[in-house]
C-alpha positions in Angstrom: 18.5 69.2 69.6 19.6 70.6 66.2 17.3 71.1 63.6 19.2 73.8 61.7 21.5 73.4 58.7 24.5 74.1 60.9 26.7 70.9 60.9 25.7 70.1 57.3 28.6 69.6 54.8 27.7 73.0 53.3 27.3 74.8 56.7 30.1 73.4 59.0 30.2 73.9 62.6 28.1 73.2 65.6 25.3 75.5 67.0 25.3 74.1 70.4 27.6 74.3 73.3 28.9 70.7 73.4 30.6 71.2 76.7 27.1 71.1 78.3 26.3 67.6 77.0 26.5 64.8 79.7 26.1 61.2 79.6 22.5 61.3 80.8 21.3 63.4 78.0 19.6 62.4 74.6 21.0 64.2 71.6 19.1 64.7 68.3 20.7 66.1 65.2 18.5 66.4 62.1 21.5 66.8 59.9 22.5 63.6 57.8 25.3 64.8 55.6 27.7 64.1 57.1 26.2 61.1 59.2 28.5 62.1 62.2 28.3 65.8 62.7 30.4 67.7 65.2 27.4 67.7 67.6 27.0 63.8 67.5 30.8 63.4 67.7 30.6 65.4 71.0 27.7 63.3 72.2 29.6 60.1 71.5 32.5 61.4 73.4 30.5 61.5 76.7 28.3 58.5 76.0 24.9 60.2 75.7 22.2 58.6 73.8 21.6 59.9 70.3 19.0 60.1 67.5 20.8 61.2 64.3 19.6 62.7 60.9 20.3 59.1 59.4 17.7 57.7 61.9 15.3 60.4 60.8 15.8 59.7 57.2 15.6 56.0 57.6 12.7 55.6 59.8 10.6 58.3 58.1 11.2 56.3 54.7 10.2 53.0 56.5 7.1 54.4 57.8 6.1 56.0 54.6 6.9 52.5 52.9 4.6 50.8 55.4 1.9 53.3 55.1 1.7 53.7 51.3 3.0 50.4 49.9 2.2 47.7 52.5 -0.4 49.2 54.9 -2.2 45.8 55.5 1.0 43.7 56.0 3.2 42.8 58.8 6.3 44.8 58.1 8.7 43.0 60.5 10.8 42.0 57.5 11.1 45.7 56.4 12.2 46.8 60.1 14.5 43.7 60.5 16.9 45.3 58.1 16.7 48.8 59.6 19.7 48.3 61.9 22.0 47.1 59.2 20.9 50.2 57.1 21.6 52.5 59.9 25.0 51.0 60.6 25.9 51.4 56.8 25.8 55.1 57.3 
């Protein structure tokens, strides 16, 4: 898990020893600029599961939209486009 600014476009690098990542691990990187950090690139190379800063940004926004704008509605239509938004980044 990386919740530091390291890996961000303004703070390049990777704060975690990526040689320890294995395919059965879950990897989370809160950095979203760039969308694919060194940490996530290392995760992809071994086939581990990931949650990226883009996921954090996207799903926080969708949850806030649901909570504040459409609290009494079925928001399936909003979440239906989430994967296409995620793939965009």
